[in-house]
Structure formats: structure tokens, C-alpha cells
N, C-alpha and C positions, 0 to 999 in steps of 0.2 A: 355635830360636833363630836362625832366619833368615827374611828375607822379611817376610810380614805378621805372623809372631809378634812380631818386634821392635817393630812399631808397636803391637801389643796388648800388649806388656810396658811399653812407654813410656807408653801410656794408662793403665795400671792404677797405675803409679807415680805419675803425676801426681794421681790420686785420693787416693793414700796422703799426698801432701805435705800436703792439707788435713785429714788427719784428726788427731783429738785423742787417739786411742788407738794410734797408730802403733808407740810402744816396746813398749806390752804386748802387741799384735799379733806383733810380731816375737819377743818373747820366749815367746809361746804357741808359735809356729811352731818355734822352735829346740827347746823343751821337749818338744814333742809329735812332733818329726821329720816336719814337713809338707814333702813333697818336690814338691808340684804347686802351681803357681800364684804369685802375688804376695803376700807377706805382709809387713807392716810396711815396705813400700817396697823389698823385696828380691826377687830372683828366686830360682829353685831353685839355680842356681850360685853366687850370692852366698851364700845361707844354707849350702850345702856348704862354702864356705871358711870362713865363720864357725864352722862346726862342726869343721872340721879344726883352725883356729887354736886354738880353746878346748881341743881334745884334746891339742894340742901343749904348751900352757901347763900343763895338769893333770900331763901326763907329766914335764915338766921340774921342777914343783914337787914331785912325788913323789921325783924323782932327789936332791932336796936332803936 
């Protein structure tokens, strides 16, 4: 997540911007816990954050 990797991440995300299945790709990555690479225009860190937020929402709904 530093130096050349940031350039590679940016380039990969640019490809995703043009993709017609970006949403489906991200959903697949989240559902199958993909932890490497760019999926659906998101980095590993961004997908981890999405999963954390979804887990927090699920916990708060169960508490109701």
C-alpha cells in the first residue's frame, strides 16, 4: 500500500470504472472473502471496511 503499489491500485481502479459488472464483482468479492487485489473498484482495505460495517449493522439489528 505504498510506492508503486499505489500506482498499480489506481490503474486497476481505473479499469473498474469502465466495467459493466463492477457491482457484481464487488458483491462476489465480499461474499467469497477475496482479500487480494482490486475487485469491483475496491482495494483490500476498502473491502475489509465494507465487511466490518456490514457486520456491525448485522449485530445492531440482532440486538433489536
